[in-house]
FIDODO-846985 format. One record per residue: residue number from 1; residue in one letter; y, x negated, z negated of N, C-alpha, C in turn; chain. Coordinates in Angstrom, 3 decimals, always signed. Last residue first. Layout:
# residues N
NUM/A/Y/X/Z/Y/X/Z/Y/X/Z/A
...
This chain:
# residues 176
176/R/-20.036/+1.643/-15.115/-20.736/+1.311/-16.374/-20.436/+2.305/-17.449/A
175/S/-18.496/+2.102/-12.927/-19.686/+2.946/-13.074/-20.465/+2.647/-14.349/A
174/A/-16.470/+0.201/-12.980/-16.120/+1.602/-13.240/-17.342/+2.467/-13.485/A
173/V/-17.880/-2.098/-12.218/-17.288/-2.017/-13.560/-17.011/-0.566/-13.926/A
172/A/-18.461/-1.395/-9.568/-19.557/-1.669/-10.507/-19.070/-1.571/-11.955/A
171/L/-15.911/-1.269/-8.516/-16.702/-0.035/-8.588/-17.888/-0.199/-9.516/A
170/Q/-15.200/-3.964/-8.655/-14.465/-2.983/-9.448/-15.226/-1.673/-9.566/A
169/R/-17.036/-5.138/-6.848/-16.996/-5.554/-8.252/-16.317/-4.506/-9.125/A
168/Q/-16.324/-3.828/-4.474/-17.687/-3.722/-5.000/-17.716/-4.072/-6.476/A
167/L/-13.659/-4.672/-4.176/-13.959/-3.255/-4.368/-15.352/-3.071/-4.969/A
166/Q/-14.133/-7.449/-3.842/-13.320/-6.960/-4.949/-13.575/-5.478/-5.227/A
165/S/-15.703/-7.509/-1.508/-16.237/-8.047/-2.761/-15.451/-7.537/-3.965/A
164/Y/-13.953/-6.245/+0.368/-15.276/-5.693/+0.072/-15.792/-6.190/-1.272/A
163/V/-11.791/-8.050/+0.337/-11.597/-6.641/-0.032/-12.932/-6.030/-0.436/A
162/Y/-13.122/-10.343/+1.291/-12.532/-10.337/-0.044/-12.291/-8.903/-0.536/A
161/N/-13.901/-9.607/+3.874/-14.901/-10.046/+2.887/-14.355/-9.931/+1.472/A
160/I/-11.339/-9.118/+4.924/-12.301/-8.011/+4.786/-13.387/-8.390/+3.793/A
159/S/-10.288/-11.743/+4.801/-9.648/-10.636/+4.089/-10.615/-9.473/+3.889/A
158/H/-11.999/-13.204/+6.504/-11.903/-13.548/+5.080/-11.318/-12.379/+4.277/A
157/T/-11.390/-11.867/+8.912/-12.763/-11.901/+8.402/-12.758/-12.204/+6.908/A
156/M/-8.656/-12.445/+9.137/-9.096/-11.049/+9.025/-10.512/-10.977/+8.455/A
155/S/-8.815/-15.281/+9.303/-8.049/-14.624/+8.249/-8.500/-13.185/+8.044/A
154/K/-10.294/-15.702/+11.621/-10.807/-16.189/+10.335/-10.096/-15.500/+9.168/A
153/V/-8.505/-14.513/+13.433/-9.880/-14.008/+13.298/-10.454/-14.435/+11.954/A
152/S/-6.224/-16.128/+13.136/-6.160/-14.704/+12.797/-7.548/-14.102/+12.609/A
151/I/-7.244/-18.623/+14.015/-6.665/-18.480/+12.672/-6.652/-17.016/+12.251/A
150/T/-8.135/-18.023/+16.689/-9.041/-18.521/+15.653/-8.496/-18.296/+14.248/A
149/A/-7.182/-17.143/+19.081/-6.901/-16.330/+17.898/-7.748/-16.770/+16.699/A
148/G/-7.982/-18.621/+21.214/-6.547/-18.480/+21.013/-6.179/-17.662/+19.787/A
147/S/-10.923/-16.807/+21.619/-10.177/-17.983/+22.037/-8.672/-17.726/+21.892/A
146/I/-12.538/-15.442/+18.979/-11.625/-15.091/+20.073/-10.818/-16.342/+20.394/A
145/A/-15.912/-14.991/+17.813/-14.669/-15.763/+17.908/-13.832/-15.209/+19.058/A
144/S/-17.586/-12.377/+16.054/-17.270/-13.098/+17.287/-15.938/-13.834/+17.182/A
143/I/-19.639/-12.484/+13.311/-18.297/-12.116/+13.769/-17.928/-13.001/+14.953/A
142/N/-21.965/-13.578/+12.550/-22.002/-12.143/+12.855/-20.624/-11.595/+13.223/A
141/D/-20.915/-16.364/+13.327/-22.302/-15.939/+13.101/-22.431/-14.456/+13.458/A
140/G/-18.228/-16.711/+13.661/-19.124/-17.450/+14.540/-20.583/-17.091/+14.375/A
139/Y/-17.614/-15.923/+10.327/-17.012/-16.271/+11.612/-17.988/-17.116/+12.418/A
138/V/-19.431/-13.611/+8.622/-19.286/-15.046/+8.832/-18.771/-15.276/+10.250/A
137/F/-19.442/-11.172/+6.082/-19.151/-11.512/+7.472/-18.872/-13.008/+7.584/A
136/K/-21.606/-9.237/+4.147/-20.805/-10.466/+4.226/-20.661/-10.836/+5.695/A
135/E/-21.940/-6.088/+2.424/-22.129/-6.964/+3.580/-21.163/-8.137/+3.550/A
134/G/-21.413/-4.289/+0.422/-22.326/-5.393/+0.131/-22.502/-6.376/+1.275/A
133/L/-19.884/-2.241/+1.460/-19.221/-3.237/+0.624/-20.103/-4.444/+0.324/A
132/T/-21.010/-1.736/+4.883/-20.895/-1.375/+3.469/-20.261/-2.524/+2.688/A
131/T/-20.012/-0.578/+8.152/-20.513/-1.592/+7.232/-20.261/-1.147/+5.799/A
130/D/-18.959/+0.913/+10.243/-20.198/+1.366/+9.597/-20.829/+0.301/+8.704/A
129/K/-17.267/-1.806/+11.821/-17.501/-0.372/+11.669/-18.894/-0.095/+11.096/A
128/F/-16.856/-4.427/+12.445/-16.838/-4.078/+11.026/-17.204/-2.619/+10.772/A
127/Q/-16.752/-4.557/+15.155/-17.803/-5.327/+14.483/-17.922/-4.947/+13.012/A
126/S/-14.468/-3.357/+16.034/-15.652/-2.495/+15.887/-16.828/-3.232/+15.243/A
125/L/-12.573/-5.299/+16.531/-12.594/-4.690/+15.193/-13.827/-3.813/+14.960/A
124/W/-13.069/-5.811/+19.259/-13.315/-6.845/+18.259/-13.449/-6.228/+16.865/A
123/R/-12.432/-3.249/+20.370/-13.729/-3.876/+20.629/-14.039/-4.932/+19.565/A
122/N/-9.814/-2.775/+19.680/-10.855/-1.947/+19.062/-12.229/-2.576/+19.236/A
121/S/-7.727/-5.590/+19.096/-8.534/-4.784/+20.024/-9.618/-4.013/+19.272/A
120/S/-6.390/-7.275/+17.456/-6.038/-5.851/+17.368/-6.925/-4.974/+18.242/A
119/I/-7.003/-9.795/+18.148/-7.755/-9.237/+17.018/-7.444/-7.753/+16.829/A
118/E/-5.188/-10.483/+20.061/-6.447/-9.908/+20.526/-7.290/-9.356/+19.379/A
117/G/-3.029/-11.852/+19.102/-3.015/-10.402/+18.971/-4.280/-9.718/+19.446/A
116/G/-2.766/-14.536/+19.518/-3.798/-14.082/+18.593/-3.876/-12.589/+18.421/A
115/Y/+0.755/-15.218/+19.696/-0.626/-15.435/+20.129/-1.579/-14.880/+19.085/A
114/D/+3.053/-14.446/+18.417/+3.047/-14.398/+19.882/+1.631/-14.523/+20.427/A
113/E/+2.710/-12.318/+15.482/+2.622/-13.593/+16.194/+2.681/-13.383/+17.705/A
112/R/+2.584/-9.907/+14.086/+3.893/-10.505/+14.355/+3.864/-11.807/+15.159/A
111/Y/+1.263/-6.730/+13.943/+0.929/-8.129/+14.207/+2.185/-8.814/+14.719/A
110/V/+0.420/-3.963/+12.105/+1.578/-4.727/+12.585/+1.133/-6.177/+12.725/A
109/M/-2.242/-2.953/+11.941/-1.090/-2.055/+11.976/+0.152/-2.744/+12.542/A
108/I/-5.436/-3.088/+13.038/-4.276/-3.939/+12.790/-3.056/-3.048/+12.973/A
107/K/-8.103/-1.388/+11.505/-7.020/-1.331/+12.484/-5.927/-2.305/+12.065/A
106/A/-11.373/-0.205/+11.132/-10.391/-1.218/+10.763/-9.358/-1.227/+11.881/A
105/K/-13.349/+2.562/+10.028/-12.471/+1.930/+11.014/-11.626/+0.849/+10.351/A
104/K/-15.288/+3.159/+8.179/-15.221/+3.986/+9.384/-14.356/+3.339/+10.455/A
103/Q/-17.423/+1.669/+5.839/-16.223/+1.549/+6.665/-16.328/+2.384/+7.935/A
102/I/-18.328/+3.370/+3.027/-18.843/+2.849/+4.289/-17.655/+2.837/+5.243/A
101/F/-17.688/+4.538/+0.566/-17.171/+3.221/+0.905/-17.937/+2.566/+2.055/A
100/N/-18.300/+7.180/+0.411/-19.281/+6.241/-0.131/-18.912/+4.779/+0.151/A
99/Q/-16.321/+8.523/+1.778/-16.348/+8.683/+0.322/-17.364/+7.762/-0.354/A
98/D/-15.391/+5.991/+4.230/-15.777/+7.346/+3.854/-15.879/+7.406/+2.329/A
97/F/-12.447/+4.009/+4.798/-13.807/+4.159/+4.296/-14.116/+5.640/+4.122/A
96/L/-10.356/+2.017/+6.764/-10.697/+3.382/+6.348/-12.178/+3.436/+5.965/A
95/I/-7.994/-0.426/+6.503/-9.438/-0.198/+6.509/-9.656/+1.210/+5.988/A
94/L/-5.343/-1.961/+8.194/-5.829/-0.760/+7.519/-7.342/-0.746/+7.608/A
93/Y/-2.938/-4.632/+7.974/-4.140/-3.996/+8.503/-4.543/-2.823/+7.615/A
92/E/-0.293/-6.759/+8.924/-0.774/-5.662/+8.107/-1.982/-5.032/+8.795/A
91/F/+0.144/-10.318/+8.901/-0.049/-9.061/+9.620/-0.600/-8.026/+8.659/A
90/T/+2.471/-13.075/+8.621/+1.399/-12.221/+8.116/+1.255/-11.022/+9.042/A
89/D/+2.941/-16.339/+10.047/+3.461/-15.102/+9.459/+2.306/-14.349/+8.810/A
88/T/+1.777/-18.397/+11.415/+3.087/-18.657/+10.794/+3.657/-17.453/+10.071/A
87/K/-0.981/-17.503/+11.755/-0.579/-18.906/+11.858/+0.741/-19.196/+11.140/A
86/S/-1.409/-15.056/+9.177/-1.734/-15.545/+10.511/-1.187/-16.969/+10.584/A
85/P/-2.662/-13.489/+6.206/-1.862/-14.517/+6.880/-2.349/-14.773/+8.302/A
84/A/-2.593/-9.940/+5.683/-3.331/-11.192/+5.768/-2.462/-12.209/+6.498/A
83/S/-2.461/-6.930/+3.757/-1.853/-7.897/+4.657/-2.662/-9.180/+4.589/A
82/G/-3.603/-3.469/+3.638/-3.406/-4.826/+3.155/-2.677/-5.696/+4.152/A
81/L/-4.749/-0.500/+2.580/-3.679/-1.056/+3.397/-3.348/-2.433/+2.836/A
80/F/-7.452/+1.547/+2.683/-6.961/+0.298/+2.104/-5.946/-0.273/+3.071/A
79/A/-8.435/+4.788/+1.991/-7.687/+3.938/+2.908/-7.207/+2.718/+2.128/A
78/Y/-11.341/+6.873/+1.708/-10.342/+5.984/+1.137/-9.661/+5.183/+2.246/A
77/G/-12.360/+10.321/+1.922/-12.583/+8.893/+1.960/-11.447/+8.139/+1.325/A
76/L/-12.319/+13.012/+1.212/-12.826/+12.638/+2.533/-13.166/+11.155/+2.593/A
75/L/-12.689/+15.148/-1.433/-12.523/+13.742/-1.089/-13.144/+13.469/+0.276/A
74/E/-10.991/+18.213/-1.589/-12.247/+17.531/-1.278/-11.945/+16.093/-0.857/A
73/G/-8.556/+19.494/-1.814/-9.230/+19.085/-3.036/-10.546/+18.357/-2.819/A
72/S/-7.805/+19.744/+0.890/-8.093/+20.937/+0.083/-8.914/+20.587/-1.152/A
71/R/-8.643/+16.506/+1.342/-8.270/+17.710/+2.087/-8.747/+18.906/+1.274/A
70/N/-7.708/+13.115/+0.674/-8.225/+14.417/+0.251/-7.790/+15.510/+1.216/A
69/I/-8.162/+9.840/+0.280/-7.821/+10.786/+1.342/-8.505/+12.098/+0.979/A
68/K/-6.748/+7.553/-1.928/-7.784/+8.551/-1.716/-7.274/+9.461/-0.602/A
67/Y/-5.631/+4.230/-1.199/-5.391/+5.668/-1.280/-6.688/+6.442/-1.204/A
66/I/-4.229/+1.214/-2.094/-5.478/+1.934/-1.883/-5.196/+3.406/-2.129/A
65/Q/-2.354/-1.616/-1.253/-2.366/-0.178/-1.511/-3.724/+0.423/-1.165/A
64/H/-2.019/-4.720/-3.116/-2.132/-3.950/-1.885/-2.234/-2.466/-2.243/A
63/D/-2.077/-5.825/-5.581/-0.962/-6.205/-4.716/-0.967/-5.454/-3.390/A
62/T/-4.450/-5.008/-6.638/-3.236/-4.369/-7.149/-2.011/-4.724/-6.324/A
61/L/-6.213/-6.679/-5.238/-6.255/-5.224/-5.029/-4.994/-4.542/-5.535/A
60/Y/-5.365/-9.186/-6.225/-5.403/-8.917/-4.790/-5.376/-7.413/-4.532/A
59/T/-5.764/-9.178/-8.901/-4.381/-9.062/-8.452/-4.334/-8.771/-6.958/A
58/S/-8.041/-8.257/-10.748/-7.981/-8.332/-9.295/-6.538/-8.124/-8.845/A
57/N/-8.441/-7.674/-13.437/-8.673/-9.038/-12.959/-8.708/-9.144/-11.439/A
56/Q/-9.126/-4.270/-12.834/-8.870/-5.338/-13.786/-9.227/-6.675/-13.160/A
55/F/-8.963/-1.813/-11.460/-8.799/-3.089/-10.774/-8.408/-4.211/-11.726/A
54/Q/-9.215/+0.893/-12.062/-8.346/+0.067/-12.899/-8.088/-1.315/-12.311/A
53/F/-10.164/+3.415/-11.136/-9.685/+2.378/-10.226/-8.740/+1.460/-10.999/A
52/G/-10.703/+5.053/-13.175/-11.780/+4.843/-12.222/-11.435/+3.773/-11.198/A
51/P/-7.283/+6.021/-13.372/-8.617/+5.981/-13.990/-9.719/+5.919/-12.932/A
50/T/-5.157/+3.881/-11.274/-5.508/+5.167/-11.870/-6.908/+5.088/-12.468/A
49/G/-4.549/+1.513/-9.912/-4.139/+1.637/-11.306/-4.437/+2.980/-11.940/A
48/T/-4.371/+2.931/-6.849/-4.227/+1.643/-7.507/-3.717/+1.869/-8.922/A
47/V/-4.349/+5.289/-5.501/-5.257/+5.178/-6.637/-5.175/+3.837/-7.340/A
46/E/-2.302/+7.649/-3.974/-2.473/+6.234/-4.284/-3.301/+6.106/-5.553/A
45/E/-3.416/+10.046/-1.917/-3.147/+9.833/-3.339/-3.374/+8.358/-3.637/A
44/L/-2.649/+12.054/+0.754/-2.913/+10.678/+0.343/-2.497/+10.530/-1.112/A
43/D/-4.101/+14.925/+2.202/-3.192/+14.347/+1.221/-3.627/+12.927/+0.926/A
42/F/-4.159/+16.605/+5.366/-4.784/+15.826/+4.300/-3.686/+15.311/+3.381/A
41/D/-4.395/+17.995/+8.219/-3.936/+18.444/+6.905/-4.708/+17.711/+5.804/A
40/K/-5.674/+17.100/+10.409/-4.246/+16.808/+10.300/-3.719/+17.127/+8.909/A
39/C/-8.816/+15.555/+11.074/-8.010/+16.586/+10.420/-6.560/+16.133/+10.352/A
38/L/-10.761/+13.556/+11.618/-10.648/+14.774/+12.432/-9.918/+15.908/+11.717/A
37/F/-10.904/+11.087/+10.568/-11.427/+12.172/+9.745/-11.277/+13.548/+10.402/A
36/V/-9.796/+9.549/+12.675/-11.093/+9.203/+12.099/-11.713/+10.378/+11.346/A
35/K/-7.290/+10.769/+13.307/-8.316/+10.526/+14.334/-9.699/+10.323/+13.726/A
34/T/-5.983/+10.831/+10.813/-6.174/+12.068/+11.571/-7.287/+11.898/+12.600/A
33/I/-5.886/+8.105/+10.271/-6.659/+8.987/+9.390/-6.959/+10.295/+10.107/A
32/E/-4.134/+7.276/+12.302/-5.522/+6.794/+12.285/-6.403/+7.671/+11.411/A
31/K/-1.762/+8.597/+11.514/-2.347/+8.851/+12.826/-3.821/+8.436/+12.861/A
30/Q/-1.275/+7.413/+9.036/-1.566/+8.845/+9.099/-2.200/+9.217/+10.432/A
29/M/-0.759/+4.788/+9.908/-1.884/+5.059/+9.026/-2.261/+6.537/+9.084/A
28/R/+1.587/+5.119/+11.375/+0.369/+4.694/+12.072/-0.870/+4.976/+11.229/A
27/K/+3.278/+5.811/+9.236/+3.091/+6.733/+10.365/+1.806/+6.397/+11.132/A
26/Q/+3.141/+3.507/+7.661/+2.726/+4.797/+7.118/+2.434/+5.797/+8.240/A
25/V/+4.238/+1.614/+9.456/+2.855/+1.471/+9.000/+2.337/+2.799/+8.455/A
24/L/+6.856/+2.600/+9.651/+6.022/+2.475/+10.841/+4.547/+2.406/+10.457/A
23/K/+7.686/+2.320/+7.017/+7.642/+3.660/+7.613/+6.766/+3.659/+8.854/A
22/S/+7.538/-0.476/+6.767/+6.676/+0.368/+5.938/+6.603/+1.794/+6.477/A
21/V/+9.490/-1.416/+8.523/+8.081/-1.640/+8.845/+7.192/-0.717/+8.033/A
20/D/+12.307/+0.021/+9.651/+11.555/-0.137/+8.418/+10.077/-0.235/+8.743/A
19/F/+15.283/-0.565/+11.084/+13.866/-0.588/+11.392/+13.101/-0.902/+10.124/A
18/D/+18.042/-0.406/+11.243/+17.337/+0.435/+10.293/+15.850/+0.520/+10.591/A
17/L/+20.298/-2.865/+11.390/+19.071/-2.437/+12.048/+18.247/-1.672/+11.023/A
16/P/+23.822/-2.467/+11.428/+22.583/-2.647/+10.678/+21.397/-2.137/+11.491/A
15/T/+26.058/-4.285/+13.296/+25.348/-3.010/+13.262/+24.043/-3.210/+12.509/A
14/H/+27.212/-6.714/+13.641/+27.431/-6.055/+12.358/+26.776/-4.683/+12.273/A
13/L/+26.563/-7.409/+16.238/+26.071/-8.244/+15.145/+26.236/-7.575/+13.786/A
12/L/+27.968/-5.445/+17.666/+26.518/-5.501/+17.737/+25.946/-6.285/+16.563/A
11/C/+30.611/-6.157/+17.106/+30.111/-4.829/+16.718/+28.590/-4.821/+16.684/A
10/M/+30.657/-8.699/+18.283/+30.876/-8.564/+16.838/+30.371/-7.214/+16.329/A
9/L/+30.290/-7.982/+20.982/+29.324/-8.836/+20.306/+29.458/-8.709/+18.794/A
8/A/+32.642/-6.514/+21.464/+31.337/-5.864/+21.601/+30.261/-6.653/+20.868/A
7/I/+34.489/-8.580/+21.066/+34.548/-7.371/+20.234/+33.209/-6.652/+20.270/A
6/F/+33.731/-10.341/+23.104/+33.607/-10.754/+21.710/+33.684/-9.563/+20.751/A
5/F/+34.330/-8.752/+25.362/+32.969/-9.244/+25.142/+32.773/-9.613/+23.675/A
4/N/+37.080/-8.406/+25.084/+36.199/-7.236/+25.023/+34.752/-7.642/+24.752/A
3/T/+37.856/-11.089/+25.484/+38.123/-10.431/+24.212/+37.226/-9.207/+24.036/A
2/I/+37.213/-11.489/+28.132/+36.492/-12.252/+27.127/+36.673/-11.606/+25.758/A
1/M/+39.076/-9.632/+29.193/+37.670/-9.520/+29.499/+36.834/-10.235/+28.442/A
């Protein structure tokens, strides 16, 4: 009986877990794009490092993923897929913009902490909806606090501010 238990335990411990977070994030990203842009047939084109998106002097932008969202050759908008620190880990988030870089949606894709997951709520994230790259968010001022999620709220607020400022700066350089 004990031998069977140990054999089963050894088999379980040596079974590889094929859980790939990036595949999960990609699937969730496509679902959100479908909902926001009201289409299922779209193409994602990674633009990090392509002409017009050189992201010079911005390792933050080059360390994350930015995509053009196209349908039948028409630009629908952009998707920014990034990560931000939480108390002891990181979380992945998605920001969807229209073609003029007005934010249509922010979504937490993967949150790994036991506490603070309330930042994933659509109600809290809706504070960023329909904002432009020139806007600045301040925790406790124009961004609501969440009890028990202070670190994650501040991190997400800082990350969005930084993404906006970096994109604004890079788009200004590209338009010269």
